[in-house]
N, C-alpha and C positions, 0 to 999 in steps of 0.2 A: 503494498499499499503505500502510495507517496506520502512525504512528510508534510505537504502542503506550504512549502518554502517557494519563494521565487525560483530557485533552481530545482526544485521538484515539486511542482504544482499538481493539484488535482485536476485531471482531464475528464470531464464530465459530459454528458448529454442531457438537453432540455426534457422534461417529462415525456413529451410526446416520442422522443427519440431522434427528432429531425436534424437537430444541430447541437455540434460540439463546441465546447468553450472550455477555458482554462481558468482557475481560480485559485489563488494562493493568499495566505496570512502575510501582511507586512506588519511586524510587531515593532519595528523602528518608528512606525507612525504614531503620532499621539492626538487622540487614542489609537490603539491598534485596528487596523482595517483589513478587509477581505478585498482583495483586488480582482476584478473580474474581466478578462479579457474575451470579448464576443467579435471575431473578426478584427476589425479595426478600431471598434469602439471599447473603451475602457470605462467601467462602472466601478465604484467603490460604496462599500457597505461598512458598518461599524461592525468589527470582528464580533463583539459581545452578541450580535444577532444570533449566532448560532445556539449559545445556551439559553438566551431570552426565548426564542422561538420554541426550542425543545420544552423548556418549562411551561410556555402557554398551551403547548399540545398536550403535555401531560395532565394539566389541569383541566381541559376540555374534555380528554378522554375518549373523542370520536373523530371521524373523519371530518376534515376541514376542506372546502374547496380552495384551490389555489389562487384564481381571479387574477393573473398577472394582467398588468396593464402598464402603459407608458405613464411618465410622470404627470403628463398634462390631461390624463383622463382620470375619472374617479372610479375606482373599483366598486365592485359589488359589495355590500356590506356583509361581515361574518367571514371574509375570505383572509388567506395568509396576507394576500397583499393590502388589503385594508387595514389590517392589524399591524403591518409594517411600516404604516404611515401615521397611524391613529396617535391622538394625543393620550389615549388611555394605556399605551405600551409603556414598557419601563423607561425608555429614554424621552417619551413625552412627545413624539413625533417621527419624523423619517430616519430610518436606518440607513437610506442611501445618503451619500456624502456629496457626490459632484451635481450641483444645481443643474438641472436640464436632463439629467441621467440617474435620477434618484428611484426612478420607477422599476418595474421588472423583478422586484424583490421576490414576489410569488413564482417567478420562473427559474430564477437562478440559484435560491437559497434551498430550495427543498431537494434538489439532487445531491447537493452537499451534506445535508443532514442524512440522507439516505446512505451515502457513501460511508459516512462516519458511524453508521449503525444506531441514531438517533431518531429516525423517522421510517415509516413505511410510506410507499409512494406509488400512486397508480400509474400507469404509462400508457394511457388511451390516447387517441389521436386529438381528443378535445375534453375539456371539463375534468381535469386531474384532480385529485385530492390526495391529502397527506394526513397522517395520525402517527401518534408517538408508539413505539412497537409494542406488542402485547406479550 
């Protein structure tokens, strides 16, 4: 299993399995970040999102729709994407760091949690969901 560093990143696929992307932790950033490279686009999320999302899934105990959308669109309520920007989450707002590229939390974080054994994820063509492992 990769270590999740810049030199040994996680190489993942989006939940439908159509696109590959690279993600790694940057612990030198303050606060630590997850750097997600999708083609020529770089997205950045707070690294604590992994533990916070896992904790939220455990507390919920059931399947949650991903609801991935761009920053400019409003995600459906009750989705991973909506939680990743909610003022009710542990950081009080966006886990995405780079303005204009803060969305798609529900697309790129769930496969990482699955890789780390912290979540189960469906891999359908559309409307994927995740939950804490049972």
